[in-house]
Structures are given as structure tokens and as C-alpha cells.
N, C-alpha and C positions, 0 to 999 in steps of 0.2 A: 745820638745815643741818650736814652732816657735814664738808664740805670748803669751804675758800675757794679763791681762785686768785691767782696772781701771774704776771707776765711779766717775765722778766729778760733782759738782753743781756750776754753774756760776750765780752770782746775778748781772744783768745789771740794767740800769736806768729804764727800762720798764718791767722788769719781771725776772723770775728765770727759768733756764733750767737745767735738769739733763742729762748728756751725758754718753753714753756707749762707751768706748774707747779701741781699740786694742793697745798693747804696744809691739813694735818690740823688739825681744830679741837678735838680732845680729846687728852688724854694717851694714852688707850687707842689711838686711831687713829695717834698718833705712834709708839707701840711697834709697832703692826701694820705700818706702813709700806707697802711694795709687795708684801708677802706676798699671795698669791692672785691677783696679776696674772700673766697668762701672756705678755704682750707689752708692750713700751714703745716708743712711736714715737721716731724719731730726734731729735726736738726737744721731747719730752715728759719730765716728771719730777715730783718731789715736793720740797717745801721743808719743812725741819724747823727750827723756831725754837728758840733757846736758851731755857731756863727763866728765865734772868736777863735776857732781852731788855729793853732794847737793849744791855746790857753783854755782853762776851765771857765765855765760860766753856768748860770742857771739854765737848764733845758726843760721847759714844760712839755709834757706829753699828755694826750687825751685819747680815749678809745670809743667815743660816743657812737661811731658807726661801724665798728669792727665786730663781726659776728662770732668771735671765738675768744677763749681765754688767752691772755698774753702774760708773759713775764717781761717786765721792763728793767733793764740792767744799765745803771749809769756807771761809766768807766772814767776814772780820773787820768790825769796826765802822766801819772806814775805807773799806769797799766793795771791798777787794782780796782776791783769793784768798789764803788762808793755807796751805792744804794740799790736795793731790789724791791720792786713792787709787783704784786700780782693783780691783774684787772679782769673782772668778769665781762662777758660779752655785752657790748653796748654801754659800758660804764661811763656815766657822764662826768665823773670827777676828773680834774686836772691834777696830774702828779708833777711835782716840780723839785728837782734836785740838781746839784752841780756835777759837771763832768766835762769831758772833751767829746764824748759821744755817748749815745744811748743804743743799746741793742734791744730790739723787740724780737722775742722768740716764743715758741710754743710754751704755754704755762706749765706743762708737766716737767720741763727741763729743770726749773729751779729746785723743786723738792727732790727730784730724782738724783741729781749730783750734789745737792746741798750747797747751792750758791748763796754766799753771805758776803757782806762787806768785808773787804780785805783780801778776798780771793783773787788770784792772778788771771788776767786775760792777755793772751799773746796773739798779735796779729800775724798770721801765717802768710797771707797773701793779700794783695791790694791792687785792684785794677779799676781805676775810676778817672780816666783821663778827662772826662767831661766835667768832673767836679773841680778840677784845678782852675778851669776858666771861671766857673761860677764862684768859687772862693775868692778869686781876684776881684770879682765884681761885687762881693759882699752878699752873695746869694740874693740879689735883687729879683723881684718878680718880673 
């Protein structure tokens, strides 16, 4: 299995959104991210786990080869948004904030529901049996 899945609910200042997320199960897939995807649904995305899960750490993200705008949302161990960044297609910049995971979602989502640091993120479902093995191995390549 290459990907697990998660469903999260984010409560912003202007609304609530439920997202369906892919969860990469190997370090290589985490590095690859959404490269190669040509489209991302309005409530679809990807979740990237911290290598120190469930502890917070710095999680760098880059979008150099992603052909659409993304919202990157760093979530802390307390289930609250720590940071939000919007990236343009092909943005070469590396964004680096602390969290236990990062959600990459359609860029329109953040302003639509008003996602800001301190907003709540609830994990509604989680199915990533492949990730458990990788986490025990330290997400080695």
C-alpha cells in the first residue's frame, strides 16, 4: 500500500471544511508529495507526518514541481493550526514551520474558511497501516 488516508475537519474564522487526505507511507513518497498531480479537488489534499511523530518538529515543505496553488497548514500536537502558507505553482521557496503534521490543500480553502493560526483541526478518521511500519523504521528510504 503506497498511501493511507485521513479525514480532518478544520474550523476557520469563516466556516468549517472536511478534507479527504492522502497519507504517504514512505519517506520517498513524502518527498515526492503532490508532484505529478495535475489537479486537486476543493476538499482534497495530502498529510505529511513529522519524523518525530507524535512530537512537534520543524517540517520543511517545498512546491517547486507542483503545478497548482497550495495552502500548507502546519498543525501542532495540541490539534491547533500553528502556521499557514500559500504557495504559487512551481514556487521554489522552502517553507519551514514546526508541527506534528502538515496538510497540503487547495489554496482557495484557506481564505474561503479563514484558516489562521490557533484554529482547530480535528482528525475524524485515520487509516494508514502502512505508515506504522515506516514510522517504526524512522521513515528510512
